[in-house]
C-alpha positions as CSV (number, residue, x, y, z in Angstrom):
1,M,0.0,0.0,0.0
2,G,1.3,3.5,-0.8
3,E,1.6,4.2,-4.5
4,T,-1.3,3.1,-6.7
5,M,-0.9,-0.5,-7.4
6,D,0.1,-1.2,-11.1
7,P,1.2,-4.6,-12.2
8,T,3.4,-3.0,-14.9
9,S,5.3,-0.8,-12.4
10,S,9.1,-1.2,-12.3
11,S,11.0,-2.2,-9.2
12,T,11.7,0.5,-6.7
13,E,15.1,2.2,-6.8
14,A,17.7,1.6,-4.2
15,L,18.1,4.0,-1.3
16,S,21.1,6.2,-0.9
17,R,21.6,9.1,1.5
18,Q,23.4,12.4,2.0
19,P,24.1,13.8,5.4
20,S,22.1,16.8,6.6
21,E,21.3,18.6,9.9
22,S,17.6,18.0,9.3
23,A,16.0,15.7,12.0
24,I,13.3,14.6,9.6
25,S,14.2,12.6,6.5
26,T,12.3,12.2,3.2
27,I,12.5,9.9,0.2
28,D,12.2,11.2,-3.3
29,D,12.2,8.5,-6.0
30,D,13.2,11.1,-8.6
31,D,16.2,12.1,-6.6
32,D,17.9,9.3,-4.5
33,D,19.3,11.7,-1.9
34,I,17.9,11.0,1.6
35,N,18.5,13.9,4.0
36,K,19.2,12.6,7.5
37,I,20.6,13.7,10.8
38,Q,24.3,13.0,11.1
39,L,24.9,11.6,14.6
40,G,28.4,10.1,13.9
41,P,29.5,6.9,15.6
42,K,26.9,5.1,17.7
43,C,27.0,6.1,21.4
44,S,24.8,6.2,24.4
45,I,22.4,9.1,25.3
46,R,24.8,10.2,28.1
47,E,27.7,10.2,25.7
48,H,25.7,12.3,23.2
49,L,25.1,14.8,26.0
50,E,28.7,14.9,27.2
51,K,30.1,15.4,23.7
52,D,30.8,19.0,22.7
53,K,29.2,20.2,26.0
54,D,31.2,23.4,25.8
55,D,29.7,24.3,22.4
56,E,26.5,26.2,23.4
57,S,24.8,26.1,20.0
58,L,25.4,22.3,19.5
59,R,24.4,21.6,23.1
60,K,21.1,23.5,22.6
61,W,20.5,21.6,19.4
62,K,21.0,18.2,21.1
63,E,18.8,19.3,24.0
64,Q,16.1,20.1,21.5
65,L,16.4,16.7,19.8
66,L,16.5,15.0,23.2
67,G,13.8,17.1,24.7
68,H,11.7,14.2,26.0
69,V,14.6,12.3,27.6
70,D,15.1,12.2,31.3
71,F,18.8,13.0,31.4
72,N,19.3,11.9,35.0
73,S,18.0,8.4,34.3
74,A,19.4,8.0,30.7
75,E,20.7,4.5,30.2
76,E,24.2,3.6,28.9
77,N,22.7,1.7,26.0
78,L,23.9,2.0,22.4
79,E,21.1,0.3,20.7
80,P,17.7,2.0,20.2
81,D,14.6,-0.1,20.6
82,V,11.5,0.6,18.4
83,K,8.2,-1.1,18.9
84,I,5.5,-0.8,16.3
85,L,2.2,-0.8,18.3
86,S,-0.5,-0.4,15.6
87,L,-1.3,0.4,12.0
88,T,-4.4,2.6,11.4
89,I,-6.1,2.8,8.0
90,V,-7.7,6.2,7.6
91,S,-10.3,6.8,4.9
92,P,-12.5,9.9,4.6
93,G,-16.1,9.2,5.7
94,R,-15.1,5.9,7.3
95,E,-14.3,5.1,10.9
96,D,-10.6,4.6,11.4
97,L,-9.6,1.0,11.2
98,V,-7.0,0.3,13.9
99,L,-5.0,-2.9,13.4
100,D,-3.0,-4.1,16.4
101,I,0.3,-5.8,15.6
102,P,0.1,-9.5,16.6
103,E,2.5,-10.3,19.5
104,L,3.2,-13.8,18.3
105,G,4.0,-13.0,14.7
106,D,2.1,-12.4,11.4
107,P,-1.7,-11.9,11.3
108,K,-3.6,-15.1,10.6
109,G,-5.9,-15.1,7.7
110,L,-7.3,-11.9,6.0
111,W,-6.1,-8.8,7.9
112,F,-8.3,-6.2,6.4
113,T,-10.4,-5.3,3.3
114,L,-10.4,-2.1,1.3
115,K,-12.9,-0.7,-1.2
116,E,-11.7,-0.2,-4.7
117,G,-11.1,3.4,-5.8
118,S,-11.1,4.7,-2.3
119,P,-8.7,7.3,-0.8
120,Y,-6.8,6.2,2.3
121,S,-3.7,6.8,4.3
122,L,-1.7,4.8,6.8
123,R,-0.9,6.0,10.3
124,F,1.7,4.2,12.4
125,C,2.0,4.3,16.2
126,F,5.3,3.3,17.7
127,T,7.6,3.8,20.7
128,V,11.3,4.5,20.9
129,S,13.4,3.7,23.9
130,N,17.1,3.3,25.0
131,N,18.7,5.6,22.4
132,I,18.1,7.7,19.3
133,V,16.9,5.9,16.2
134,S,18.1,7.5,13.0
135,G,16.5,7.2,9.6
136,L,13.5,5.0,10.6
137,R,11.8,4.0,7.4
138,Y,8.8,1.9,6.3
139,I,9.1,-0.5,3.3
140,N,6.1,-2.3,1.9
141,T,5.9,-4.8,-1.0
142,V,2.6,-6.2,-2.4
143,W,2.0,-9.2,-4.6
144,K,-1.1,-10.4,-6.5
145,T,-1.3,-13.9,-7.9
146,G,2.5,-14.2,-7.4
147,L,3.4,-10.9,-9.2
148,K,4.8,-7.9,-7.5
149,V,2.3,-5.0,-8.1
150,D,3.5,-2.4,-5.6
151,S,6.7,-1.3,-3.7
152,T,6.5,1.6,-1.3
153,K,9.3,3.3,0.7
154,E,8.5,6.0,3.3
155,M,11.0,7.7,5.5
156,L,9.5,8.3,9.0
157,G,12.5,10.3,10.4
158,T,14.8,10.4,13.4
159,F,13.4,10.1,16.9
160,S,14.7,10.3,20.5
161,P,13.5,8.0,23.2
162,Q,10.4,9.1,25.1
163,P,7.7,7.4,27.2
164,E,4.8,8.5,25.0
165,P,4.2,6.8,21.6
166,Y,5.0,8.6,18.4
167,T,2.5,8.7,15.5
168,H,3.3,9.2,11.8
169,E,0.9,9.3,8.9
170,I,2.0,8.8,5.3
171,P,0.5,10.7,2.4
172,E,-2.9,9.8,1.1
173,D,-3.2,7.4,-1.8
174,T,-6.1,5.7,-3.6
175,T,-6.7,2.0,-4.0
176,P,-6.9,0.7,-7.6
177,S,-10.2,0.0,-9.2
178,G,-11.7,-2.3,-11.8
179,Y,-12.3,-6.0,-12.2
180,F,-8.7,-7.0,-12.3
181,A,-7.9,-4.9,-9.2
182,R,-10.3,-6.8,-7.0
183,G,-9.3,-9.9,-5.1
184,S,-6.7,-11.0,-2.6
185,Y,-3.2,-9.6,-2.1
186,S,-0.2,-10.7,0.0
187,A,2.2,-8.2,1.4
188,K,5.3,-7.8,3.5
189,S,6.1,-4.7,5.6
190,K,9.4,-3.8,7.3
191,F,10.5,-1.1,9.6
192,L,14.3,-0.4,9.4
193,D,16.8,2.2,10.5
194,D,19.9,3.7,8.9
195,D,21.9,0.6,10.0
196,N,19.4,-1.6,8.3
197,K,18.3,-3.0,11.7
198,C,14.8,-4.4,11.3
199,Y,12.5,-3.7,14.1
200,L,9.5,-5.4,12.6
201,E,8.8,-7.6,9.6
202,I,5.2,-8.7,9.1
203,N,3.6,-10.8,6.4
204,Y,-0.1,-10.5,5.8
205,T,-3.0,-10.7,3.3
206,F,-5.7,-8.2,2.5
207,D,-8.5,-7.9,0.0
208,I,-9.7,-5.1,-2.4
209,Q,-13.4,-5.5,-3.1
210,K,-16.2,-3.5,-4.8
211,D,-17.6,-2.3,-1.5
212,W,-16.4,-1.8,2.1
213,P,-17.0,-4.9,4.3
214,S,-20.3,-4.7,6.3
215,K,-19.8,-4.2,10.0
């Protein structure tokens, strides 16, 4: 889900990146540059705070980035931990469909059904703990009858640890329509960071039908 599904679409271009001071990163398929925060070698939150502490402008920038962190209780942990809590399908005129992520693995059976030709967007809810996660991104691949029909990449951004969940909504898209668009699809979603560490890989099936399912 993301770009309109087209069985003739070409494979998605590989990611590349250029450093930037921007804390939020974006993907542009026409320009492979990915702007990202440059944090340097991986280190703990305490080490981030201690580095360049005499540089007032840099210190303020770090404090802004780490604004939700309890500095006194910051752990000496190098590895961030990201937990994807839920996926919400948002469609105008419809009640939001909140899909919990199964604790024991991939969803069993049909996960959800969409109406053909309908606008929708995806909203993710996730938590970040232990350390800063840099360049968190969402990758989704969709197949129909064994053929890849869609490949989506969305950069979510760089996030500091905090107790409250983050939410991120990707731009609105429209489901395909027509006889050949209807039916069952299989999909694989991944959430990775700049180090290609995968925080969630989930395989699922969904349908596109002529009408929304009855409640």
